[in-house]
VEXNUKE-414238 format. One line per 8 residues: number of its first residue (from 1); for each residue x, y, z of C-alpha. Coordinates in nm, 4 decimals. Example, Ala and Ser with C-alpha at 12.3 -4.5 7.8 and 13.67 -1.06 7.14 Angstrom:
REM residues 2
1	1.2300/-0.4500/0.7800 ~ 1.3670/-0.1060/0.7140
***
This chain:
REM residues 389
1	3.1103/-2.7601/-0.9491 ~ 2.8141/-3.0186/-1.0602 ~ 2.7834/-3.1484/-1.3692 ~ 2.4808/-2.8711/-1.4364 ~ 2.6616/-2.5707/-1.3466 ~ 3.0115/-2.7293/-1.5803 ~ 2.8630/-2.7589/-1.8725 ~ 2.6557/-2.4625/-1.8892
9	3.0074/-2.2859/-1.7781 ~ 3.1058/-2.4575/-2.1347 ~ 2.8332/-2.3252/-2.3055 ~ 2.8392/-1.9876/-2.1539 ~ 3.2186/-1.9772/-2.2542 ~ 3.2004/-2.1019/-2.6176 ~ 2.8615/-1.8690/-2.6033 ~ 3.0726/-1.5860/-2.5402
17	3.2730/-1.5785/-2.8650 ~ 2.9383/-1.5785/-3.0816 ~ 2.8507/-1.2546/-2.8938 ~ 2.6325/-1.1968/-2.5370 ~ 2.2675/-1.2334/-2.6667 ~ 2.3914/-1.5851/-2.8338 ~ 2.5757/-1.6832/-2.4634 ~ 2.2804/-1.5171/-2.2631
25	2.0353/-1.7368/-2.4772 ~ 2.2256/-2.0256/-2.4568 ~ 2.2758/-2.0276/-2.0485 ~ 1.8940/-2.0387/-2.0504 ~ 1.8235/-2.2532/-2.2757 ~ 2.0782/-2.4766/-2.0581 ~ 1.9662/-2.4241/-1.7320 ~ 1.5512/-2.3439/-1.7668
33	1.5015/-2.7506/-1.8286 ~ 1.7359/-2.8147/-1.5159 ~ 1.7151/-2.5995/-1.2483 ~ 1.4572/-2.7471/-0.8995 ~ 1.1554/-2.5565/-0.8623 ~ 1.0826/-2.4419/-0.5641 ~ 0.8422/-2.5908/-0.3625 ~ 0.5944/-2.4360/-0.0944
41	0.8510/-2.6256/0.2197 ~ 1.1855/-2.5162/0.0688 ~ 1.3221/-2.2984/0.2648 ~ 1.6957/-2.2982/0.1279 ~ 1.7031/-1.9409/0.0939 ~ 1.8531/-1.7990/-0.2010 ~ 1.7971/-2.1325/-0.4340 ~ 1.7734/-2.0656/-0.8058
49	1.4757/-2.2141/-0.9155 ~ 1.4302/-2.0657/-1.2562 ~ 1.5885/-1.8384/-1.5373 ~ 1.4681/-1.6590/-1.8759 ~ 1.6222/-1.4401/-2.1078 ~ 1.4248/-1.1158/-2.0759 ~ 1.2500/-0.9025/-2.3452 ~ 1.4416/-0.6368/-2.4783
57	1.1961/-0.3612/-2.3912 ~ 1.2054/-0.4417/-2.0518 ~ 1.6213/-0.4113/-2.0087 ~ 1.8589/-0.0919/-2.0914 ~ 1.9423/0.0234/-2.4147 ~ 2.3254/-0.0259/-2.2690 ~ 2.2752/-0.3698/-2.1652 ~ 2.4685/-0.6511/-2.3821
65	2.2036/-0.9380/-2.2250 ~ 1.9371/-0.9203/-1.9802 ~ 1.8340/-1.2412/-1.7543 ~ 1.5371/-1.3039/-1.5499 ~ 1.4950/-1.5290/-1.2849 ~ 1.3735/-1.6749/-0.9606 ~ 1.4642/-1.7909/-0.6264 ~ 1.3595/-1.9395/-0.3047
73	1.3346/-1.6665/0.0019 ~ 1.0332/-1.5933/0.2555 ~ 0.7471/-1.3272/0.2773 ~ 0.6403/-1.1719/0.5618 ~ 0.5012/-1.4499/0.7782 ~ 0.8420/-1.5952/0.7038 ~ 0.7109/-1.8546/0.5379 ~ 0.8948/-1.9947/0.2540
81	0.8160/-1.8030/-0.0975 ~ 0.9360/-1.7145/-0.4404 ~ 1.0922/-1.3660/-0.5321 ~ 1.2040/-1.2636/-0.9146 ~ 1.4991/-1.1058/-1.0392 ~ 1.6666/-0.9258/-1.3640 ~ 2.0229/-0.9421/-1.4087 ~ 2.1715/-0.7029/-1.6460
89	2.5489/-0.7762/-1.8324 ~ 2.7444/-0.5026/-2.0122 ~ 2.8741/-0.5413/-2.3664 ~ 3.2757/-0.7030/-2.3761 ~ 3.4309/-0.9947/-2.1980 ~ 3.4727/-0.9972/-1.8166 ~ 3.7747/-0.8732/-1.6699 ~ 3.9953/-1.1131/-1.4900
97	3.7311/-1.2197/-1.1722 ~ 3.4512/-1.1256/-1.3217 ~ 3.2439/-0.8254/-1.3381 ~ 3.2157/-0.5884/-1.0331 ~ 2.8242/-0.6281/-0.9027 ~ 2.5900/-0.3375/-0.8543 ~ 2.2691/-0.4650/-0.7011 ~ 1.9590/-0.2212/-0.7741
105	1.6792/-0.1642/-0.5046 ~ 1.4044/-0.0362/-0.7191 ~ 1.1768/0.2868/-0.5514 ~ 0.7716/0.2349/-0.5325 ~ 0.5817/0.0488/-0.8562 ~ 0.3181/-0.0666/-0.6678 ~ 0.2787/-0.4221/-0.4707 ~ 0.0820/-0.6691/-0.7403
113	0.1878/-0.9390/-0.8809 ~ 0.1735/-0.7036/-1.2316 ~ 0.3941/-0.4343/-1.0823 ~ 0.7189/-0.6438/-1.1040 ~ 0.9711/-0.4139/-1.2294 ~ 1.1922/-0.6609/-1.4463 ~ 0.8941/-0.6936/-1.6715 ~ 0.7944/-0.3632/-1.7301
121	0.9812/-0.1163/-1.9211 ~ 1.2635/0.0963/-1.7683 ~ 1.1591/0.4917/-1.7330 ~ 1.3486/0.7378/-1.8560 ~ 1.5044/0.8502/-1.5464 ~ 1.6386/0.4489/-1.4976 ~ 1.7309/0.4257/-1.8231 ~ 1.9600/0.7249/-1.8291
129	2.1090/0.6277/-1.4864 ~ 2.2196/0.2684/-1.5551 ~ 2.3331/0.2810/-1.8746 ~ 2.6060/0.4897/-1.8063 ~ 2.6461/0.2282/-1.5133 ~ 2.6413/-0.0628/-1.7839 ~ 2.9048/0.1465/-2.0177 ~ 3.1668/0.1938/-1.7050
137	3.1483/-0.2210/-1.6748 ~ 2.9198/-0.2744/-1.4093 ~ 2.6787/-0.5884/-1.3836 ~ 2.3259/-0.4468/-1.2224 ~ 2.1611/-0.7312/-1.0672 ~ 1.8045/-0.5988/-0.9736 ~ 1.5238/-0.7853/-0.7124 ~ 1.1898/-0.7137/-0.7995
145	1.1069/-0.7932/-0.3564 ~ 0.8875/-1.0930/-0.2969 ~ 0.5773/-1.0962/-0.4162 ~ 0.6344/-0.8569/-0.7635 ~ 0.5898/-1.0911/-1.0780 ~ 0.5997/-1.4378/-0.8508 ~ 0.2242/-1.4366/-0.7337 ~ 0.0344/-1.2817/-0.4452
153	0.1695/-0.9164/-0.2940 ~ 0.4230/-0.7549/-0.1934 ~ 0.4318/-0.6330/0.1821 ~ 0.5520/-0.2761/0.1282 ~ 0.7848/-0.0720/0.3359 ~ 0.8476/-0.4452/0.5483 ~ 1.2301/-0.4151/0.6131 ~ 1.2749/-0.8275/0.6155
161	1.0965/-0.8609/0.2983 ~ 1.2875/-0.5910/0.1283 ~ 1.6216/-0.7154/0.2982 ~ 1.6046/-1.0972/0.2631 ~ 1.4542/-1.0366/-0.0997 ~ 1.7769/-0.8797/-0.1790 ~ 2.0438/-1.0683/0.0048 ~ 1.8853/-1.3823/-0.1727
169	1.8554/-1.2560/-0.5190 ~ 2.3015/-1.2595/-0.4523 ~ 2.2900/-1.6148/-0.3208 ~ 2.0536/-1.6868/-0.6127 ~ 2.2555/-1.5149/-0.8614 ~ 2.5788/-1.6746/-0.7156 ~ 2.4431/-2.0110/-0.9055 ~ 2.4716/-1.8693/-1.2659
177	2.7599/-1.9517/-1.4534 ~ 2.8047/-1.5936/-1.5121 ~ 3.1092/-1.4155/-1.4343 ~ 3.1269/-1.1873/-1.1540 ~ 3.2800/-1.0782/-0.8504 ~ 3.3024/-1.1114/-0.5952 ~ 3.1981/-0.7817/-0.4453 ~ 2.8815/-0.5548/-0.4897
185	2.7498/-0.2343/-0.4264 ~ 2.4017/-0.1795/-0.3181 ~ 2.2074/0.1054/-0.4403 ~ 1.8470/0.2116/-0.3932 ~ 1.6573/0.5054/-0.4355 ~ 1.3314/0.6190/-0.2149 ~ 1.1986/0.2984/-0.1279 ~ 1.4871/0.1527/-0.2448
193	1.6669/0.3453/-0.0616 ~ 1.4607/0.1700/0.2512 ~ 1.4998/-0.1719/0.1142 ~ 1.8940/-0.1496/0.0331 ~ 1.9247/-0.0291/0.4243 ~ 1.7154/-0.3123/0.5459 ~ 1.9231/-0.5218/0.3331 ~ 2.2880/-0.3852/0.4910
201	2.1598/-0.4089/0.8885 ~ 2.0445/-0.8335/0.7767 ~ 2.4070/-0.8292/0.6188 ~ 2.5285/-0.6769/0.9529 ~ 2.3983/-0.9724/1.1796 ~ 2.5378/-1.2346/0.9205 ~ 2.7843/-1.1202/0.7011 ~ 2.9618/-1.4492/0.6320
209	2.6005/-1.5763/0.4885 ~ 2.6248/-1.3310/0.1454 ~ 2.9908/-1.2072/0.1599 ~ 3.1610/-0.9093/-0.0411 ~ 2.9498/-0.6122/0.0547 ~ 3.1475/-0.2941/-0.0467 ~ 2.9352/0.0188/0.0199 ~ 2.6069/0.1768/0.0139
217	2.4397/0.3962/-0.1774 ~ 2.1326/0.5435/-0.0779 ~ 1.8880/0.8857/-0.2123 ~ 1.5716/0.9875/-0.1243 ~ 1.5855/0.8053/0.1905 ~ 1.2680/0.8380/0.4255 ~ 1.4350/0.8271/0.7447 ~ 1.1549/0.8660/1.0007
225	0.8998/0.6892/0.8550 ~ 0.6813/0.7009/1.1544 ~ 0.7008/1.0881/1.2015 ~ 0.6399/1.1764/0.8417 ~ 0.3815/0.9800/0.7776 ~ 0.1629/1.0526/1.0769 ~ 0.2545/1.3919/0.9589 ~ 0.1419/1.2881/0.5611
233	-0.1837/1.2095/0.6604 ~ -0.2988/1.5347/0.8459 ~ -0.5013/1.7395/0.6989 ~ -0.3926/2.0389/0.4560 ~ -0.0884/1.8473/0.4285 ~ 0.0944/1.9263/0.1117 ~ 0.3463/1.7157/-0.0751 ~ 0.3726/1.5081/-0.4138
241	0.0422/1.3937/-0.5579 ~ 0.1976/1.0365/-0.5557 ~ 0.2150/1.0379/-0.1438 ~ -0.1763/0.9207/-0.1798 ~ -0.0801/0.6058/-0.3352 ~ 0.2255/0.5504/-0.1350 ~ -0.0191/0.5427/0.1309 ~ -0.2899/0.3738/0.0458
249	0.0313/0.0794/-0.0022 ~ 0.1139/0.1293/0.3630 ~ -0.2742/0.0667/0.4865 ~ -0.2508/-0.2428/0.2890 ~ 0.0741/-0.3508/0.4192 ~ -0.0439/-0.2748/0.7590 ~ -0.3891/-0.4786/0.7056 ~ -0.2098/-0.7744/0.5298
257	0.0373/-0.8022/0.8087 ~ -0.2475/-0.7596/1.1193 ~ -0.5787/-0.7864/0.9544 ~ -0.8638/-0.5327/1.1456 ~ -0.5495/-0.2997/1.2086 ~ -0.6939/-0.0643/0.9371 ~ -0.9903/-0.1572/0.7587 ~ -1.2330/-0.0787/1.0665
265	-1.0578/0.3016/1.0643 ~ -1.0553/0.4009/0.7062 ~ -1.3330/0.6033/0.5273 ~ -1.5492/0.4293/0.2740 ~ -1.3391/0.5975/-0.0057 ~ -1.0165/0.4644/0.1803 ~ -1.1828/0.0939/0.1841 ~ -1.2009/0.0695/-0.2055
273	-0.8830/0.2190/-0.2557 ~ -0.6768/-0.0174/0.0095 ~ -0.8398/-0.2865/-0.2142 ~ -0.7835/-0.1539/-0.5111 ~ -0.4297/-0.0789/-0.4198 ~ -0.3575/-0.4872/-0.3922 ~ -0.3549/-0.4361/-0.7609 ~ -0.3172/-0.1307/-0.8863
281	0.0623/-0.0260/-1.0113 ~ 0.1256/0.3102/-0.8975 ~ 0.0625/0.5700/-1.1697 ~ -0.3073/0.4120/-1.1624 ~ -0.3353/0.4095/-0.8212 ~ -0.2357/0.7717/-0.8367 ~ -0.5149/0.8542/-1.0673 ~ -0.7821/0.6823/-0.8806
289	-0.7268/0.9012/-0.6158 ~ -0.8741/1.2007/-0.8466 ~ -0.6409/1.4422/-0.6499 ~ -0.7511/1.3744/-0.3240 ~ -0.5174/1.3700/-0.0307 ~ -0.3904/1.0493/0.1918 ~ -0.6283/1.2404/0.4706 ~ -0.9149/1.1410/0.2377
297	-0.8054/0.7740/0.3511 ~ -0.9009/0.7408/0.7043 ~ -1.1907/0.8732/0.9271 ~ -0.9770/1.0496/1.1570 ~ -0.6815/1.2100/0.9541 ~ -0.4808/1.3147/1.3282 ~ -0.5231/0.9363/1.4385 ~ -0.5320/0.7103/1.1227
305	-0.5136/0.4772/1.3567 ~ -0.5061/0.3497/1.7122 ~ -0.1135/0.1871/1.6964 ~ -0.0757/0.3556/1.3540 ~ 0.2870/0.4769/1.5015 ~ 0.3743/0.1329/1.6073 ~ 0.2576/-0.0893/1.3828 ~ 0.4887/0.1712/1.1255
313	0.7797/0.1225/1.3116 ~ 0.7273/-0.2573/1.3285 ~ 0.7153/-0.2525/0.9388 ~ 0.9674/-0.0418/0.8594 ~ 1.1993/-0.0825/1.1452 ~ 1.5801/-0.2249/1.0839 ~ 1.9172/-0.2459/1.2775 ~ 2.0432/0.1524/1.2938
321	2.3474/0.1553/1.5266 ~ 2.5337/-0.1064/1.3016 ~ 2.6186/0.0009/0.9557 ~ 2.8939/-0.2729/0.7648 ~ 2.9797/-0.0780/0.4675 ~ 3.0989/0.2792/0.3568 ~ 2.7282/0.4691/0.2722 ~ 2.6609/0.7484/0.0741
329	2.2992/0.9410/0.1244 ~ 2.1663/1.2068/-0.0684 ~ 1.8930/1.3688/-0.1203 ~ 1.7208/1.6809/-0.2834 ~ 1.6134/1.9842/-0.1267 ~ 1.3025/2.0600/-0.3078 ~ 1.1571/1.6460/-0.2375 ~ 0.8105/1.6857/-0.2097
337	0.7592/1.3216/-0.1754 ~ 1.0081/1.2079/0.1231 ~ 1.0873/1.5532/0.3058 ~ 1.4293/1.5514/0.4127 ~ 1.3851/1.7190/0.6714 ~ 1.5863/1.5232/0.9357 ~ 1.8548/1.3118/0.6717 ~ 2.1617/1.5420/0.7945
345	2.0816/1.4400/1.1454 ~ 2.0378/1.0895/0.9871 ~ 2.3153/1.0868/0.8140 ~ 2.5527/1.2031/1.1158 ~ 2.3543/0.9686/1.3846 ~ 2.4909/0.6401/1.1459 ~ 2.8378/0.7736/1.1619 ~ 2.8179/0.7817/1.5372
353	2.7101/0.4570/1.5768 ~ 2.9659/0.3284/1.3256 ~ 3.2835/0.5290/1.3249 ~ 3.4827/0.2654/1.1568 ~ 3.2315/0.3316/0.8360 ~ 3.2693/0.6806/0.6331 ~ 2.8839/0.7881/0.6240 ~ 2.8475/1.0580/0.3859
361	2.5163/1.3313/0.3501 ~ 2.4678/1.5127/0.0116 ~ 2.2095/1.7425/-0.0645 ~ 2.1081/1.8165/-0.4444 ~ 2.0040/2.1765/-0.4657 ~ 1.6866/2.2711/-0.5877 ~ 1.6552/1.8618/-0.6912 ~ 1.3556/1.7192/-0.6400
369	1.3085/1.3497/-0.5216 ~ 1.3618/1.1853/-0.8824 ~ 1.5711/1.4729/-1.0083 ~ 1.8088/1.4047/-0.6775 ~ 1.8518/1.0611/-0.7944 ~ 1.9987/1.1603/-1.1199 ~ 2.2140/1.3963/-1.0156 ~ 2.3832/1.1983/-0.7672
377	2.5048/0.9993/-1.0706 ~ 2.8618/1.1314/-1.0712 ~ 2.8841/1.1033/-0.7277 ~ 2.7987/0.7775/-0.7468 ~ 3.0126/0.6789/-1.0126 ~ 3.3045/0.7550/-0.8413 ~ 3.1944/0.5980/-0.5159 ~ 3.1882/0.2471/-0.7499
385	3.5396/0.2939/-0.8749 ~ 3.6648/0.3407/-0.4920 ~ 3.4798/0.0216/-0.3715 ~ 3.4218/-0.1976/-0.6673 ~ 3.8087/-0.3249/-0.6818
***
């Protein structure tokens, strides 16, 4: 272990006796002045580049300590970039081998720099869920996704960016002298469900790069984005008011990847809205629509752009023929944000592709998009107990 790491570890162990917050503060003070900053030409994925003690208002009630850190990853053009993440620690001393690690992939918050979840108050729903996770002795690692909180914009639903952000955050957190287990489980809701599936697919191609994945939990997963998003844009479609915000972010991501493929096909309102999507977080962006539906963003709702479905597939696709660990998929039967009509068949197809793992699909009757996430908690806790030794 390098001298810096040995010194920081000694500080951490000594400060534990005085309480977790003291340990976090001591660790932060030690590493902040010694961690090498990321540089534009640094492609060393998962290299720790900064650390801070997070504001308690951004944390969970049951977290004894909360650390924020930045690390190296790549952006949507595979150029070196920085990303941020938060680590929330449970109370008490770690067990032998370190705290078991839950890696949390968040749902849609926005694509602008100020929409990073690690630097915003947690929702009541997420507090309820993760307070129970922390109470059971799990540490929670929560990457923001590249572009959120570290400058630039996040390439929304970009499978490569989401997956790389998650895996590189796990590499980076191993650079902290914090006692964490070698094993970890991915949990994601909504966009985060897509993110954990993207990360699992990358992991399946090179498990030696980031060892230790033992399970994946995905709730509110959009299983066929090209189909469901085309339907979301059609005239007269129903769904939650959030869908116009999602649509704005998707269109911004497509335009960001290939300038000129989206803007010429937007309505006058759509051009203003997609421009606003670059900075506005979800609740503000939805409010700015004034009740309009996604169809209002494009000139032809039946054909949002000439290459819409192909472009969406290129943006969101991940490898589906190899599931590297047991997978739990949950959905609400009353979900109008991400309609789950294809979800049972999707889970069955994944099981057929990967018979060596167990794929379970659970419906939560009467639960909407957000409600299904909370309803899945008892099943998630059972899954964690069996998959994090």
